[in-house]
C-alpha positions in Angstrom: 175.8 126.4 227.2 177.7 129.0 229.1 176.1 131.9 231.0 176.6 134.5 228.3 174.7 132.3 225.7 171.8 131.8 228.1 171.7 135.6 228.8 171.8 136.4 225.1 169.0 134.0 224.4 166.9 135.4 227.2 167.6 139.0 225.9 166.5 138.2 222.4 163.3 136.4 223.5 162.5 139.3 225.8 163.0 141.8 223.0 160.7 139.9 220.6 158.1 139.2 223.3 157.8 142.8 224.4 157.8 144.1 220.8 154.9 141.7 220.0 153.0 142.8 223.1 153.5 146.5 222.3 152.5 145.9 218.6 149.3 144.2 219.9 148.6 147.1 222.3 149.2 149.9 219.8 146.8 148.3 217.3 144.0 148.8 219.9 144.6 152.6 219.9 143.1 154.3 216.8 145.8 156.7 215.9 144.3 157.4 212.5 141.9 159.8 214.2 144.8 162.1 215.2 147.2 161.5 212.3 146.3 162.2 208.7 148.6 160.5 206.2 148.2 160.5 202.5 149.0 156.8 202.2 148.1 154.0 204.6 151.6 152.6 204.3 153.0 155.5 206.3 150.6 154.7 209.1 151.6 151.0 209.1 155.3 151.9 209.2 154.6 154.3 212.1 152.8 151.6 214.0 155.8 149.2 213.5 158.4 151.7 214.5 156.4 152.7 217.6 156.0 149.1 218.7 159.7 148.4 218.2 160.6 151.5 220.3 158.1 150.7 223.0 159.1 147.0 223.0 162.8 147.9 223.4 162.1 150.3 226.2 159.9 147.8 228.0 162.3 144.9 227.6 165.3 147.0 228.7 163.4 147.9 231.8 162.5 144.3 232.5 166.0 143.0 231.9 167.6 145.7 234.1 165.1 144.9 236.8 166.1 141.2 236.7 169.8 142.2 236.7 169.4 144.5 239.7 167.5 141.8 241.6 170.3 139.3 240.9 172.9 141.9 242.1 171.0 142.4 245.4 172.6 139.1 246.6 176.0 140.8 246.6 174.7 143.5 249.0 173.5 140.9 251.5 176.8 138.9 251.6 
């Protein structure tokens, strides 16, 4: 495997991991108290979309942090 394949695999795993973590965390917050929907399906879709967005933001931060730490080696050379 070349370096780009490993990095792509790490990126996909990171996206899925942080999306699952954010989905788990959002389920602990009872948003139905604040939001009033006519059908429960709208609430479920909102939870999924929020978890995808939060998971993407979290994993992007984590991946950029790793990338910046790797690039610090060039500063020290």
